[in-house]
C-alpha positions in Angstrom: 0.8 50.0 -3.7 -0.6 51.4 0.2 -3.9 50.7 -0.9 -3.1 46.8 -1.2 -1.0 46.5 2.2 -3.9 47.7 3.9 -6.1 45.3 2.1 -3.1 42.4 3.9 -3.1 43.9 6.8 -6.8 43.1 7.3 -7.1 40.0 5.6 -4.2 39.0 8.0 -6.1 40.6 11.0 -10.0 38.9 9.5 -7.7 35.4 9.9 -5.8 35.8 12.7 -9.5 36.5 14.7 -11.1 33.9 13.6 -8.1 31.5 14.4 -8.6 32.7 17.6 -12.2 32.7 18.0 -12.3 28.2 16.5 -9.2 27.5 18.3 -9.6 29.1 21.6 -12.4 26.4 22.4 -10.0 23.9 22.1 -6.7 25.7 23.9 -9.3 26.4 26.8 -10.9 21.9 27.3 -6.9 20.7 26.7 -5.4 23.5 29.4 -8.6 22.8 32.3 -8.6 18.9 31.6 -4.7 19.5 32.8 -6.0 21.7 36.4 -7.3 20.6 39.3 -10.1 21.7 41.2 -9.3 25.0 42.7 -7.7 25.7 39.6 -10.8 25.7 37.1 -12.8 28.1 39.8 -10.0 30.2 40.3 -11.0 34.5 39.9 -9.1 35.4 37.9 -8.9 32.2 35.6 -5.0 31.1 34.5 -5.2 30.9 30.9 -1.6 28.9 31.3 -1.4 26.3 34.3 0.4 27.1 37.1 0.5 23.8 38.2 0.0 20.3 35.4 -2.2 17.5 36.0 -3.5 14.5 35.9 -6.1 13.7 38.1 -8.4 14.3 35.9 -7.0 12.2 32.8 -7.2 9.0 36.4 -10.4 9.3 37.1 -12.4 9.3 33.1 -10.1 5.7 33.2 -10.7 4.5 36.4 -14.3 5.8 37.7 -16.0 6.0 34.2 -15.9 3.8 31.2 -14.1 5.9 29.2 -11.7 3.5 27.1 -15.8 1.7 26.2 -17.0 4.4 25.7 -14.0 5.3 23.0 -14.0 1.8 21.9 -17.9 1.9 20.7 -17.9 5.7 19.3 -14.8 4.3 17.2 -15.9 1.2 16.5 -19.0 2.3 15.3 -17.9 5.3 13.4 -15.2 3.6 11.2 -17.7 0.4 10.2 -20.5 2.6 9.2 -17.9 4.8 7.4 -16.5 1.7 5.0 -19.8 0.3 5.0 -21.7 3.7 3.7 -18.4 4.7 1.3 -18.4 0.6 -0.2 -22.6 0.9 -0.9 -22.2 5.2 -2.0 -19.7 4.7 -4.5 -22.0 1.9 -6.5 -24.9 3.5 -5.7 -22.7 7.3 -7.4 -20.6 5.3 -10.5 -24.6 3.3 -11.5 -26.2 6.7 -11.0 -23.3 8.9 -13.1 -22.6 5.8 -16.0 -26.5 4.4 -16.7 -29.3 6.2 -18.3 -32.0 4.4 -16.5 -36.1 5.6 -16.4 -36.2 7.6 -13.9 -33.0 8.3 -12.3 -33.6 11.8 -12.3 -36.4 11.3 -9.9 -34.1 9.4 -7.9 -31.5 11.4 -8.1 -33.4 14.0 -6.6 -35.7 12.0 -3.8 -32.2 11.3 -2.1 -30.6 14.4 -1.9 -34.4 14.7 -0.2 -33.6 12.3 1.6 -31.1 13.6 3.5 -32.7 17.2 4.0 -35.7 14.9 6.5 -34.2 15.2 10.4 -33.1 12.2 11.8 -35.1 11.9 14.0 -38.6 12.0 12.4 -37.4 7.5 12.0 -36.7 7.6 15.9 -39.9 5.7 16.3 -40.4 3.8 13.4 -36.2 2.7 13.8 -37.2 2.4 17.8 -40.4 0.1 17.2 -38.2 -2.3 14.1 -35.5 -3.0 16.0 -37.5 -3.6 19.1 -39.6 -5.8 17.0 -36.5 -7.5 15.1 -34.9 -8.1 18.5 -31.7 -5.8 18.4 -32.0 -3.1 20.1 -29.7 -1.4 22.3 -26.7 -2.5 20.5 -23.9 -1.4 18.3 -25.5 -2.6 15.0 -28.4 -0.8 15.7 -26.1 2.7 15.5 -24.1 1.1 12.2 -27.6 0.4 10.8 -29.3 4.3 11.1 -25.9 5.8 11.3 -25.7 4.2 7.2 -29.0 4.8 6.8 -28.9 8.6 7.2 -24.9 8.5 5.5 -26.1 7.6 2.1 -28.4 10.4 0.3 -25.7 12.4 1.1 -22.9 10.7 0.1 -24.9 9.1 -2.7 -25.2 12.4 -4.0 -21.4 13.9 -3.5 -20.3 10.2 -5.8 -22.9 11.2 -8.8 -20.5 14.5 -9.3 -16.9 13.0 -8.2 -18.2 10.6 -11.1 -19.8 13.0 -13.1 -16.6 14.9 -13.7 -14.5 12.3 -15.0 -14.4 12.5 -18.6 -16.2 9.8 -20.9 -13.0 9.2 -22.4 -11.1 7.1 -19.6 -14.3 5.0 -19.7 -14.2 5.1 -23.5 -10.8 3.9 -23.4 -11.3 1.2 -20.8 -14.1 -0.8 -23.1 -11.8 -0.8 -26.2 -9.0 -2.1 -23.8 -12.0 -5.2 -22.9 -12.3 -4.0 -19.2 -15.9 -5.1 -18.0 -18.3 -2.3 -16.1 -16.7 -3.4 -12.5 -13.2 -3.3 -13.4 -13.8 0.3 -15.4 -15.5 1.0 -11.1 -12.5 -0.5 -9.4 -9.2 -0.4 -11.8 -10.1 3.3 -13.2 -12.9 5.5 -11.9 -12.2 4.9 -8.3 -8.1 5.3 -8.0 -9.2 9.3 -9.8 -11.4 9.9 -7.4 -9.5 8.5 -3.8 -9.4 12.7 -2.9 -14.0 13.0 -2.9 -13.2 9.3 -1.6 -11.8 10.8 1.5 -13.6 13.8 2.0 -16.8 11.8 1.9 -15.6 9.3 4.1 -14.4 12.8 7.0 -17.7 13.8 7.1 -19.5 10.0 7.7 -16.6 9.3 9.9 -17.1 12.6 11.8 -21.4 12.2 11.3 -22.0 9.3 13.2 -18.2 9.6 15.8 -20.5 12.6 17.1 -23.7 11.5 17.1 -25.9 11.7 19.9 -29.7 11.9 19.2 -30.6 8.8 18.4 -28.7 6.6 20.6 -29.6 8.0 23.6 -33.0 6.9 22.5 -31.6 3.2 20.7 -29.3 2.4 23.8 -29.5 1.7 27.5 -27.2 0.0 28.1 -23.0 1.0 29.7 -21.3 -1.1 27.5 -22.9 -0.3 23.9 -22.7 3.8 24.6 -20.8 5.9 22.8 -18.5 8.4 23.2 -21.4 10.5 23.3 -23.7 9.3 26.3 -21.1 7.8 28.1 -20.2 11.5 28.5 -22.9 13.5 29.0 -24.1 10.6 31.7 -20.6 11.7 33.4 -22.4 15.5 34.4 -25.2 13.4 35.7 -23.1 10.3 37.7 -22.3 13.8 40.3 -24.0 16.8 42.4 -21.4 18.9 41.1 -20.6 19.4 37.4 -16.5 17.4 37.2 -15.1 19.9 34.5 -11.8 19.1 35.0 -12.7 15.2 34.0 -15.2 16.3 31.1 -11.9 18.3 29.8 -10.5 14.7 29.8 -12.7 13.0 28.2 -13.7 16.2 25.4 -10.2 16.0 24.9 -9.4 12.0 24.8 -12.9 12.2 22.3 -10.6 14.9 20.1 -8.1 13.1 19.5 -9.2 11.0 16.5 -10.5 14.2 14.7 -6.9 16.0 15.5 -5.3 12.2 13.6 -8.1 12.9 10.3 -7.0 16.4 10.6 -2.9 15.8 10.2 -3.0 12.7 8.6 -5.8 13.4 5.8 -4.8 17.1 5.0 -3.2 16.9 1.3 -6.3 14.8 0.0 -8.5 17.4 1.5 -8.0 19.9 -0.5 -8.3 18.2 -3.7 -11.8 16.0 -2.5 -13.1 19.7 -1.1 -13.8 20.5 -4.8 -14.5 17.8 -6.4 -17.6 16.6 -7.6 -18.4 21.4 -7.3 -19.7 21.6 -11.3 -21.6 18.5 -12.4 -21.3 17.6 -16.0 
């Protein structure tokens, strides 16, 4: 009994340590966004602001185009996620349900493509988009992010569909469902947790991406949040810690909303497709 109690105490202490380790930077960024420059530079630092100010948020909206950056990031991430999930569910369903020559080769080719760093394609992307006349547009980023997200998303959906019992598809066929109706009315509703998890992964990857957009986007009106926030550092001689913290807090909002609203799906979806039949 005592041994079990000691193990539980150690486990709880470790959990508390890691929670603090991961949450403290977020807490520090949020509290810093409400501090004045004097409070930020104060030694020893104030863990709880003695005076809460909104000046940093006022500056980030009046002196910088944070609203435009936020809209661009959300538009690109949401559109990329929708396109990638639609294509990936079709492809994953096809790989899972149909047997065809070269199927195994293409399955592993997809995941190998995922292993290739995205920056390897940056020069071809740049040349192609320049020739097409769509360089420095949000449409450019959507194409790039969908292309980058598809290999992993397709592989995940292959696993999700493989886990569904074959009896379900046989019963649907007996009831007269064609393949599309089986996919749309039966298969998709059964893997909703998996769809949510895949969508979160694709969304966050597109929302946080920096390197590719740095090369493909030039003008302020088309910059996403990572580009816009990095540009805020270059505009001033001294690093505006308060303004950056405010911008980072605003950028953190979508991820927080996702975590709070999709929690019930994440636990079920995170292990879906882990064991392939």
